[in-house]
C-alpha positions as CSV (number, residue, x, y, z in Angstrom):
1,X,96.5,84.2,92.7
2,X,95.5,87.9,92.7
3,X,97.8,90.3,94.6
4,X,96.0,91.5,97.7
5,X,97.8,94.9,97.4
6,X,96.3,95.3,93.9
7,X,92.8,94.5,95.2
8,X,93.3,97.0,98.0
9,X,94.5,99.7,95.6
10,X,91.4,99.3,93.4
11,X,89.1,99.4,96.3
12,X,90.9,102.5,97.7
13,X,90.6,104.3,94.3
14,X,86.8,103.6,94.3
15,X,86.5,104.9,97.8
16,X,88.4,108.0,97.2
17,X,86.5,108.7,93.9
18,X,83.3,108.7,96.0
19,X,84.9,111.1,98.6
20,X,84.5,108.6,101.5
21,X,86.7,108.1,104.4
22,X,87.7,104.5,105.5
23,X,85.6,105.0,108.6
24,X,82.5,106.0,106.7
25,X,82.9,103.2,104.1
26,X,83.5,100.6,106.7
27,X,80.4,101.7,108.5
28,X,78.3,101.5,105.3
29,X,79.7,98.1,104.5
30,X,79.2,96.9,108.1
31,X,82.9,96.0,108.5
32,X,85.3,96.8,111.3
33,X,87.4,99.8,110.3
34,X,90.7,98.1,111.1
35,X,89.7,95.1,109.0
36,X,88.7,97.3,106.1
37,X,92.0,99.2,106.5
38,X,93.9,96.0,106.2
39,X,92.1,95.1,103.0
40,X,93.1,98.5,101.5
41,X,96.7,98.0,102.5
42,X,96.7,94.5,101.1
43,X,97.2,92.8,104.5
44,X,93.9,90.9,104.3
45,X,92.2,89.3,101.3
46,X,88.5,90.0,101.1
47,X,86.2,87.1,100.6
48,X,83.3,87.3,98.2
49,X,80.8,88.3,100.8
50,X,83.1,91.2,101.9
51,X,83.6,92.3,98.3
52,X,79.9,92.5,97.8
53,X,79.5,94.5,101.0
54,X,82.2,96.9,99.9
55,X,80.7,97.2,96.4
56,X,77.2,98.0,97.7
57,X,78.6,100.5,100.2
58,X,80.4,102.2,97.3
59,X,77.1,102.1,95.3
60,X,78.6,100.1,92.5
61,X,77.7,96.7,91.1
62,X,80.0,94.0,92.4
63,X,80.9,93.0,88.9
64,X,82.2,96.5,88.2
65,X,84.5,96.2,91.1
66,X,85.7,92.8,89.8
67,X,86.2,94.2,86.3
68,X,88.4,97.0,87.7
69,X,90.5,94.4,89.6
70,X,90.8,92.3,86.4
71,X,91.9,95.4,84.4
72,X,94.4,96.4,87.1
73,X,95.8,92.8,87.1
74,X,96.1,92.8,83.3
75,X,97.9,96.2,83.4
76,X,100.2,94.8,86.1
77,X,101.1,91.7,84.2
78,X,101.9,93.7,81.0
79,X,104.6,95.7,82.8
């Protein structure tokens, strides 16, 4: 199982690289801000639909988000 904290960290990095606040991104993704915040903190695991919403709000292809999560997971398991 993929670590929810790792997923949240990857999503947070994408958001920050785009210069967006949690409030703005959650609005663009049509997600409740507190729900989105819990995803970034690893307290909630996003389902596929939510990952797609976040990716589109970040203006990235969903598979690019998944690739980054996979790469972070590979890096984590190598440590």
